[in-house]
C-alpha positions as CSV (number, residue, x, y, z in Angstrom):
1,M,96.3,79.2,141.1
2,A,95.7,76.2,138.7
3,W,91.9,76.8,138.8
4,I,92.4,80.5,138.0
5,S,94.6,79.7,135.1
6,L,92.0,77.2,133.9
7,I,89.2,79.6,134.1
8,V,91.2,82.3,132.2
9,A,92.1,79.7,129.6
10,G,88.4,78.8,129.1
11,L,87.4,82.5,128.9
12,L,90.2,83.1,126.3
13,E,88.8,80.1,124.3
14,T,85.5,81.9,124.2
15,V,87.3,85.1,123.0
16,W,89.0,83.3,120.1
17,A,85.9,81.4,119.1
18,A,84.1,84.7,118.9
19,G,87.0,86.1,116.9
20,L,86.7,83.2,114.4
21,K,83.0,84.0,114.0
22,S,83.8,87.6,113.4
23,L,86.5,86.7,110.9
24,A,84.0,84.5,109.0
25,A,81.8,87.5,108.4
26,K,84.7,90.0,107.5
27,M,88.4,89.5,107.5
28,S,90.2,92.1,109.6
29,A,93.9,92.2,110.5
30,P,93.3,93.5,114.0
31,V,90.7,90.8,114.7
32,L,92.9,88.1,113.2
33,A,95.8,89.2,115.4
34,G,93.6,89.3,118.5
35,T,92.2,85.9,117.7
36,V,95.6,84.3,117.3
37,L,96.8,86.0,120.5
38,A,93.8,84.7,122.4
39,M,94.4,81.2,121.0
40,V,98.0,81.2,122.1
41,A,97.3,82.7,125.5
42,S,94.5,80.2,126.1
43,L,96.8,77.2,125.4
44,V,99.5,78.7,127.6
45,A,97.1,79.2,130.5
46,L,95.8,75.6,130.0
47,G,99.3,74.3,130.1
48,W,99.9,76.2,133.4
49,A,96.7,74.7,134.8
50,M,97.7,71.2,133.8
51,R,100.9,71.5,135.9
52,A,98.6,70.9,138.9
53,L,95.4,69.5,137.5
54,P,94.9,66.1,135.8
55,L,94.3,66.0,132.1
56,G,90.9,64.3,132.6
57,I,89.7,67.3,134.6
58,A,91.5,70.3,133.1
59,Y,90.8,69.6,129.4
60,P,87.1,68.9,129.7
61,V,86.6,71.9,132.0
62,W,88.6,74.1,129.6
63,T,86.4,73.0,126.7
64,G,83.3,73.3,128.8
65,I,84.0,76.9,129.8
66,G,84.7,77.7,126.2
67,S,81.5,76.0,125.1
68,V,79.3,77.7,127.6
69,G,81.0,81.0,127.0
70,S,80.6,80.6,123.2
71,V,76.8,80.0,123.6
72,V,76.5,83.1,125.8
73,V,78.5,85.2,123.3
74,G,76.5,83.7,120.4
75,V,73.2,84.7,122.0
76,L,74.2,88.1,123.3
77,V,76.6,89.3,120.6
78,F,75.7,87.4,117.5
79,K,71.9,87.2,118.1
80,Q,71.8,83.4,118.0
81,S,68.5,82.0,119.2
82,I,68.4,79.3,121.8
83,G,65.5,77.3,123.0
84,A,64.8,75.0,126.0
85,P,66.9,72.1,124.7
86,G,69.9,74.4,124.2
87,I,69.5,75.9,127.6
88,A,69.3,72.4,129.1
89,G,72.4,71.4,127.3
90,V,74.3,74.4,128.7
91,A,73.0,73.5,132.2
92,F,74.3,69.9,131.8
93,L,77.7,71.2,130.7
94,I,77.9,73.4,133.8
95,V,76.8,70.6,136.1
96,G,79.4,68.3,134.4
97,M,82.2,70.8,134.9
98,I,81.2,71.2,138.6
99,L,81.2,67.4,139.1
100,L,84.6,67.0,137.5
101,G,85.9,69.8,139.6
102,L,84.8,68.0,142.7
103,E,87.2,65.1,141.7
104,T,90.1,67.3,142.6
105,H,89.2,67.7,146.3
C-alpha cells in the first residue's frame, strides 16, 4: 500500500507542476484550485507512504516520479523538445528510482 501511495503522490506532483505551467501562461481560478488540491493531495499521499517507507527512499522516488512525469507532460502537452541528453537523463532517473526501490526488499 505504501508504494501505491508513493506512486499516486508522484503522479499528483506531475499534475501540480503542469498546473503551475498552465497558470504561468494564463491565470484561471479552476486551474489554480486544481493545482492547490493536487499539491495538498500529493503531500498527503507522500506522508502516508512515509509511514512504511524510509525518507531516503520515499522522497527521492516521489521527486523522481514527478520529474519524469513532468518531462513527459512537457513534451506531450506543452510541446517541449527533448534531445538525446534529456532522454538519457530521464532514463538515469528511472534507473535510480528502481535501484532505490530495491533497497526496501
